C-alpha positions as CSV (number, residue, x, y, z in Angstrom):
1,M,-48.0,-55.9,20.8
2,Y,-45.3,-54.9,23.2
3,T,-45.0,-56.4,26.7
4,F,-43.2,-54.7,29.6
5,T,-42.3,-57.7,31.8
6,K,-38.6,-57.3,32.3
7,Q,-37.3,-54.8,34.8
8,D,-34.2,-53.0,33.5
9,I,-32.9,-49.6,32.4
10,C,-34.5,-47.9,29.4
11,D,-31.8,-47.3,26.8
12,W,-33.5,-44.1,25.7
13,C,-34.3,-42.2,29.0
14,H,-31.9,-44.3,31.2
15,A,-34.6,-44.7,33.9
16,P,-35.2,-48.0,35.7
17,S,-38.5,-49.4,34.6
18,F,-40.3,-52.3,33.1
19,V,-39.0,-52.5,29.5
20,T,-39.6,-54.2,26.2
21,K,-36.9,-55.4,23.8
22,H,-36.3,-53.9,20.3
23,E,-34.3,-55.9,17.8
24,Y,-32.0,-54.3,15.3
25,I,-31.3,-55.9,11.9
26,D,-27.6,-56.2,12.8
27,G,-28.4,-58.5,15.7
28,K,-28.1,-56.0,18.5
29,H,-31.0,-54.9,20.7
30,H,-32.1,-52.2,23.1
31,H,-34.8,-51.9,25.7
32,S,-37.4,-49.1,26.1
33,C,-39.9,-48.3,28.8
34,E,-43.5,-47.6,27.9
35,K,-42.9,-43.8,28.0
36,C,-40.2,-44.0,25.3
37,L,-41.9,-46.7,23.2
38,S,-43.0,-44.6,20.3
39,F,-39.6,-42.9,19.9
40,A,-37.8,-46.3,20.3
41,I,-40.0,-47.9,17.6
42,M,-39.3,-45.0,15.2
43,D,-35.5,-45.0,16.0
44,V,-35.1,-48.7,15.5
45,R,-37.2,-48.6,12.3
46,Q,-35.1,-45.8,10.8
47,F,-31.9,-47.6,11.7
48,N,-33.1,-50.9,10.2
49,Q,-34.2,-49.1,7.0
50,A,-30.9,-47.3,6.6
51,E,-29.0,-50.6,7.2
52,I,-31.1,-52.4,4.5
53,E,-30.4,-49.6,2.0
54,F,-26.7,-49.7,2.9
55,R,-26.5,-53.5,2.4
56,N,-28.5,-53.2,-0.9
57,R,-26.0,-50.6,-2.2
58,A,-23.0,-52.6,-1.1
59,N,-24.4,-55.7,-2.8
60,A,-25.2,-53.8,-6.0
61,Q,-21.5,-52.6,-6.2
62,Q,-20.2,-56.1,-6.1
């Protein structure tokens, strides 16, 4: 469940709005408004999956 309690700028549409935080596996984060939520979830999920695959390949080569 996502809550939109912080007022900030959406990192996807750059509009001021109430936003929710999205955590990346590398420790960074972005905020999305409710309008951009589904795209933000997909974007963060794809990045995190690619990062996990990259780390797994790097560890396998060692």
